C-alpha positions as CSV (number, residue, x, y, z in Angstrom):
1,M,173.6,1.0,230.9
2,V,170.1,2.4,231.1
3,L,169.3,1.1,227.6
4,K,170.6,-2.3,228.5
5,G,168.4,-2.3,231.6
6,L,165.3,-1.5,229.5
7,V,166.1,-4.3,227.1
8,V,166.5,-6.8,230.0
9,L,163.2,-5.6,231.5
10,L,161.5,-6.1,228.1
11,L,162.8,-9.7,227.8
12,V,161.8,-10.6,231.3
13,S,158.3,-9.4,230.9
14,A,158.0,-11.4,227.7
15,S,159.2,-14.6,229.4
16,V,156.8,-14.5,232.4
17,P,153.8,-16.8,231.8
18,G,150.5,-14.9,231.5
19,V,152.2,-11.6,231.1
20,A,152.0,-9.9,227.7
21,A,155.3,-8.5,226.3
22,E,155.8,-4.8,227.1
23,L,157.5,-2.3,224.9
24,I,159.7,0.1,226.8
25,G,161.8,3.1,225.7
26,R,161.7,6.6,224.4
27,A,158.8,7.3,221.9
28,T,158.8,8.9,218.5
29,V,155.4,10.4,217.6
30,T,153.8,10.0,214.2
31,D,150.4,11.6,215.0
32,G,148.1,12.0,217.9
33,D,147.4,8.2,218.2
34,T,150.5,6.6,216.7
35,L,154.0,6.4,218.0
36,T,157.1,4.2,217.8
37,V,158.7,2.6,220.9
38,A,161.5,0.0,220.8
39,H,161.4,-0.1,217.0
40,Q,157.7,-1.1,217.0
41,R,155.0,1.1,215.5
42,I,152.1,1.4,218.0
43,R,148.5,2.5,217.6
44,L,147.2,3.8,220.9
45,W,144.3,1.6,222.0
46,G,140.8,2.9,222.6
47,I,141.4,6.4,221.3
48,D,141.2,8.2,217.9
49,A,143.0,11.5,217.2
50,P,142.5,13.8,214.3
51,E,144.4,13.1,211.1
52,S,147.5,15.1,210.4
53,A,145.8,17.1,207.7
54,Q,142.6,17.6,209.6
55,Q,141.3,21.1,210.5
56,C,138.9,21.9,213.3
57,T,137.0,25.0,214.2
58,T,137.1,27.4,217.2
59,N,133.9,28.6,218.8
60,N,134.1,31.8,216.7
61,G,134.4,29.9,213.5
62,R,138.2,30.1,212.9
63,A,139.9,27.0,211.4
64,W,142.9,25.6,213.1
65,P,145.2,22.6,212.4
66,C,144.0,20.3,215.1
67,G,145.7,17.2,213.6
68,R,149.1,18.8,213.8
69,R,148.4,20.3,217.2
70,S,147.3,16.9,218.6
71,A,150.5,15.3,217.5
72,A,152.6,18.1,218.9
73,A,150.8,17.8,222.2
74,L,151.6,14.1,222.4
75,D,155.2,14.7,221.5
76,G,155.5,17.3,224.2
77,Y,153.9,15.1,226.8
78,L,156.3,12.2,226.0
79,L,159.5,14.4,225.6
80,D,162.4,12.8,227.4
81,Q,160.1,10.3,229.1
82,T,160.5,6.5,229.3
83,V,157.3,5.0,227.8
84,R,155.9,1.6,228.8
85,C,153.4,0.1,226.4
86,Q,151.2,-2.9,227.2
87,R,150.2,-4.8,224.1
88,K,146.4,-5.3,223.5
89,D,146.2,-6.5,220.0
90,T,147.6,-6.1,216.4
91,D,145.6,-4.1,213.8
92,R,145.1,-4.8,210.2
93,Y,148.1,-2.7,209.3
94,G,150.4,-4.9,211.4
95,R,150.8,-2.2,214.1
96,V,150.8,-3.1,217.8
97,V,147.7,-1.8,219.5
98,A,148.6,-0.9,223.1
99,E,147.9,1.2,226.1
100,C,151.0,3.2,227.0
101,F,152.1,4.7,230.3
102,V,154.4,7.4,231.6
103,Q,155.3,7.3,235.3
104,G,152.3,5.0,235.8
105,A,149.8,7.3,234.1
106,S,148.0,6.2,230.9
107,V,149.0,8.2,227.9
108,N,145.9,7.1,226.1
109,R,143.7,8.5,228.9
110,W,145.6,11.8,229.0
111,M,145.1,12.4,225.3
112,V,141.4,12.0,225.6
113,R,141.0,13.9,228.9
114,A,143.1,16.7,227.5
115,G,140.8,17.0,224.5
116,W,143.4,15.9,221.9
117,A,141.7,12.7,221.0
118,V,138.3,11.1,221.3
119,A,137.2,7.7,222.8
120,Y,137.2,5.2,220.0
121,R,134.0,3.5,220.9
122,Q,134.2,1.0,218.1
123,Y,137.1,-0.8,219.9
124,A,136.9,0.2,223.6
125,T,134.7,2.1,226.2
126,A,137.5,2.7,228.7
127,F,137.8,6.5,227.9
128,I,134.2,7.6,227.4
129,A,134.1,9.4,230.8
130,D,137.3,11.2,230.0
131,E,135.9,12.3,226.7
132,A,132.8,13.6,228.4
133,D,135.0,15.6,230.9
134,A,137.0,17.1,228.0
135,R,133.8,18.0,226.1
136,Q,132.1,19.6,229.1
137,S,135.3,21.7,229.7
138,Q,135.6,22.5,226.0
139,R,139.2,21.5,225.9
140,N,141.1,21.7,222.6
141,L,139.1,19.7,220.0
142,W,135.9,20.5,221.9
143,Q,136.4,24.3,221.8
144,G,134.2,24.3,218.6
145,P,132.7,22.0,216.0
146,F,134.9,19.3,214.4
147,Q,134.5,16.2,212.4
148,M,135.2,12.9,214.2
149,P,138.5,11.4,212.9
150,A,136.8,8.2,211.7
151,D,134.2,10.3,209.8
152,F,137.0,12.5,208.3
153,R,138.9,9.4,207.1
154,R,135.7,8.0,205.6
155,S,134.9,11.2,203.7
156,K,138.5,11.3,202.3
157,R,138.1,7.7,201.1
158,D,134.8,8.4,199.5
159,Q,136.2,11.5,197.8
160,A,139.1,9.6,196.5
161,A,136.8,6.8,195.1
162,R,134.7,9.4,193.3
163,H,137.7,10.9,191.6
164,A,139.4,7.6,190.8
165,P,139.7,6.9,187.1
166,M,137.0,4.6,185.8
167,A,138.8,1.4,184.7
168,A,137.8,-0.1,181.4
169,Q,136.6,-3.7,181.4
170,P,137.2,-6.0,178.4
171,A,134.4,-5.7,175.9
172,P,132.0,-8.7,175.5
173,G,133.7,-11.5,173.6
174,G,137.1,-10.9,175.3
175,C,138.1,-7.8,173.3
176,R,141.6,-6.9,174.6
177,I,143.0,-4.2,172.4
178,K,143.6,-1.1,174.5
179,G,142.8,2.3,173.0
180,N,144.8,4.8,174.9
181,I,145.0,8.6,174.6
182,S,148.5,10.1,175.2
183,G,149.3,13.2,177.1
184,Q,149.6,15.0,173.7
185,G,146.1,13.8,172.7
186,K,147.3,11.1,170.3
187,K,145.0,8.1,170.0
188,I,147.1,4.9,170.1
189,Y,146.1,1.3,170.4
190,H,148.1,-1.5,172.0
191,V,147.7,-5.2,171.3
192,P,148.6,-8.0,173.7
193,G,152.3,-8.8,173.6
194,Q,153.5,-5.3,172.8
195,R,156.0,-3.7,175.1
196,D,153.7,-1.2,176.8
197,Y,150.5,-3.3,176.8
198,E,150.5,-4.5,180.4
199,R,151.3,-1.1,181.9
200,T,148.8,0.7,179.8
201,S,145.6,1.5,181.7
202,I,142.3,2.6,180.2
203,D,140.3,5.5,181.7
204,L,136.8,5.5,180.2
205,S,136.1,9.0,181.6
206,R,138.9,10.4,179.2
207,G,137.4,8.7,176.1
208,E,139.7,5.8,176.1
209,R,138.2,2.4,175.2
210,M,138.8,-1.3,174.4
211,F,138.6,-2.7,170.8
212,C,138.0,-6.2,169.5
213,S,140.3,-5.9,166.5
214,P,143.0,-3.6,165.0
215,G,140.5,-2.8,162.2
216,D,137.9,-1.6,164.8
217,A,140.6,0.7,166.3
218,L,141.7,2.1,163.0
219,R,138.2,2.8,161.9
220,A,137.6,4.7,165.2
221,G,140.6,6.9,164.6
222,W,143.3,5.1,166.7
223,Q,146.8,4.4,165.4
224,P,148.9,1.3,166.2
225,A,151.6,1.7,168.8
226,K,155.1,1.5,167.3
227,R,156.4,-0.8,170.1
């Protein structure tokens, strides 16, 4: 009966002109700023929490898993509570962006004020004062130096880009023969139309290359693929 009532309330709020649809129910926490309510994945509006793998530092220099602790804090705060989320937007990943409430209190604000998330100034200014209060009181994230979550994500993307294989481009003149090096170190070339041609990628950093003709590949020490 309680679940039925929540569904009715959700439908009513969606049907009233000028009122954005609300998502109401128990929450499942993914991380410190992402949860699921009523089968909808929700990104908490105006806040940014540390990533799950992110580490922070205490004032005496000891590392601690602030990303996991932030998620655990949110999970504990929402445990056995009915959560009401007011939709603000939809992000580029298709998630609902919302401010969520428990017993009339903003969950977003609580996360920032408790020091488990920061104000996401790029998208909202509503929680800047709460962040300042948490920082002044050195609560949780603010007990020592830490990297802002957005900067942490950016550094991870940059690191991944630096270590990504360098893809080969077709040589001038449209040379399309792929000179691949197997895991056993064998140099094999693939010509268009062969079974493994399309799924074969070329990594220039490993010494692989493109050829213009089978003869060029043979002269360079590559052998033809059998299939």
